[in-house]
N, C-alpha and C positions, 0 to 999 in steps of 0.2 A: 302757106309756110308750113303749119303744123301738121298736115299731110307729109309732107317730105319728111319731117321729124319721125313722125311714126315709121315710116319706111325704113330709113335708115337704122333707128334701134331695132326692129326686128331682126334685119338681114346681121345684125352684130349678133344678136342673141343666138341666132343659127350658126354663125360662125365658129361661137366660143362652143356652143353642143359637140360640133363636128371636129375640134380642135383638141377638146378633151377625150372625146372617143378615140379618136387616133393616137393619141398619147397612150391611153390604156392598151388599144391594141397592142403597140410598139413596145410598150412595157413588157406585155406577158408574152410578148415573142422571144425577147431578150431573154426573159426568166427561163422560157424554155428551153433556149440554146444552151442556156449556161446550166440550168440543170441537165440536159441531154450529157455534158462532160463534168459534170462534179458530182455525185453523189450527195445524197441525203444521208443524216445519220440513220434514218430508216431503212435506207435502201441496203446497207451493207455494214454488217459489224467495224466499226473501226480499229480494233486492235488486230484483226487479222489484217488489214489495210496496211496497218503500222508493220506487223510482221512481215508478210511481204515485201513491203519496200526495204527494209532492214535488210532482207538476205540478197535482195537484189544487190544490193550497195556493196554487201561484203563479198559476193561473188565477183564483183569486177576489180576491188581493191582491196585495201588495208585498214583504210581510215575508219575512225572509231565510229558507232554504232550511234545516229541519230536519236533523240528524245521524239517519242509518237506522239503526235498530235490530233487530239480528235477534234473533227468538224462541228462545228455548232448550226444550231437551225434558228428561224425566224424567233422561234419562241423561247432562246436561249441555250445553253448547253445542252448537249446530249445527255442520254441517261448515264453514260460511260464517265468514268473522270476525265477530269480536263486535259491530262496526260498522263500516260502509259511509260514508267521508267524499262528499258529495254536492258538486258542485262549483256553485258560486254562479250564479244565473241570469244569463245572459247579454241578456234581453231588455230593451230601453231603457225606462227609466220614465219620463214622461214630469214633466218638474220642472214645478211650479205658474210661472206667466206671474206677473210679480211688477209692480207698479204702475211701478217704477223702468224695465222694460224698454217699460211703455209710453209714459211722460210724459217724454221727455228734456228734460234739466237748461235748456239754452238754446235758444232759437226765435228767429227772425227772421219778420217778417210786415210787409208794407205796411199801415197803418193812418192812415186819414184822410189818403192819397197820400204819406205819409213813411213808410220804412222804419224799425220799431223793432225794437229789440235787446230781449228780454225773457227773465227768469229763472223756473222753476218754484219759485211759492210754496210747494206744498206738492201731496197727491194724496188721494183718497180713495175708498171703495166705498159706494155707497146701497144698503141693506139695508133689508128688512122684513120682519118672521116670518121672518128665515133666508134670506130670498129675494135674492139678489143682482141689483139693478136695472140699476145703469149703474156706470161708473168715471168718475171725473171729475177732471181735473187744471188748476189754477190757474197763470195766467201773468201778470207785470206787468213794466212798464219796469225795467230792472235801475237805471237810474241813479235812481229816484225810487222806492225800495222803501220803502213805507209798515211802521210797528213791529209793526200787530197787525192783523187780520181786518177789525176795526170800521173802521179808519183806509183799509185796502187798498178796503172795500165801497164807502166813501166819495168814493175817490181820482179826481179827473178825469185821469187819465192812459192812456198805451196799457196795455190787459190785456185778457186773454183768458179763456174757460172753455172747456175742451172735454170733451165726452161721448164716451163710447164706451159704447154698450148691452151689456148681457149677456144680454140674452133681448128677445124680442118683448114690446112692450106694446101695447097697443090703444090706439086715439085717444080711447076713451072714459074707461079709466083714467089716461091721461095728463092729461087735461083736469081732470078731479075732484082729482086730486092737486094739480097744480100751482096751480090756482084757488083750492082753499082755501091754499095756502102765499101766493099772491100778497095774498090779500087779507087776511091776518094782518100783511102786512109795508104794505098801504097803507089802515088803517083810516079814513081820513077819504074814501075813495074819489078820490082826485086823479086815478088814472091809468087812470080805468076802460077810456077809448078805446085805450090803449098796451097794456094788460096784453091785451086782446080781440084784438088785430090779433097779438101774439107767439102768442096761443094756438090761434089761427087758422091759423097757418103752421106751428107744432108737432104739432097734428093734422090737418092735412091728409088724411094717411095714417098708417097705424100704423108706429111705428118698429119696424126688424129687427134683431137681433143681429148686431152687429158694426158696425151703420151711428154715423156719428159727426156730432155737433152742434158746431158752434162756435160761440159768442157772444161777440162783439168788443165794445168799450168803444169808442168814439169820443171822444175829448175834444173839448170843448165841442160837441158834435153830437147824439149819442146812442148808440142800440145797435143791430149789427147782426147778424143771426141766418142762418146758413147750416147747411142739414144736406139729406141724402139727394139732392146731387147737385142739387141746385135751385138756382135764382136766390136769392141772398141778401135779404132784407128789412133796410129800415132803420126803425127807429122815433124818430123826430126828437124827442126830449126828454133833454137831459145828464142830468135829475132822475130820470128814468125809471131810469137805468142805477143809482142807488144801490140802485133797488126789487129790481131783477133781483139783483144781487150779494146781498143781503142774504138773497135768496129761497135762495140755497146755503151765506151763513157768516155771516149775521146771528143774532142771539139768538132770532128766532122765524122762523127757517130750517129748513129741511128737515128736519137732524137735528145732533143735537149730533156726531156722528163728523165729518159733512162739515166742519162749523164748524171744529172741531178740525185733521183732516186736511188741510184746504185751506189753513191759516196754520202750518203744520208746520215749513215751511223758511224763514220769515221771516228769523229770527234769523240765519241765516247771511247774507242779503243785507244785513246792515246791520253 
């Protein structure tokens, strides 16, 4: 019996030594694997590493520069300070261009041979599937400002729509989108000739990013359209002007965003 006890004890001792040796081997392997990816404080200057990180982050976005953290060793902190303060980036961050910066509150223009003082009734951006196509501002004679967009669309007073292209728009896309909206606002097809004349002018060439199109209502006269440094055209039909304004701000217009935005400042004019 004592012989078997001795043999069991000897086997247990050998097993313990083997297990301990394996654990040391595994621990060393894992440490070596980690050291291969994480440099120690002696292998690379931590301040340089932090500066490279900050430069990489700043090149990707405008987020604030992070604080550079110095890695520590098994014997405590490295010789460098525990943290290095990184100066904020001095690179100029482009401020988004606001619509208020593009469309002044007050403008004057000669309309129908007379000088008209007009005020901004609102502005908006035409979007579709998160793509910005153009910015648009609406102006109306300040002495006869209607109380809502429906009255504004129907008002036979000096008024203008200013479009600023946000991207290139092909003639085919422009014609298809405008024709569809025009037809919704002319269900009885009373203005087929007028719509075609305006579309022919608007789609004579692609609209380029940054180009302006100015649509002017001529009281008792009709609609004037000017764009691309071309001579303006005039569509002689006062009733057609209401259709044009409804395309942008009517209940069956281009979008609810435009309808809301183009009348957003009407309350300030009354």
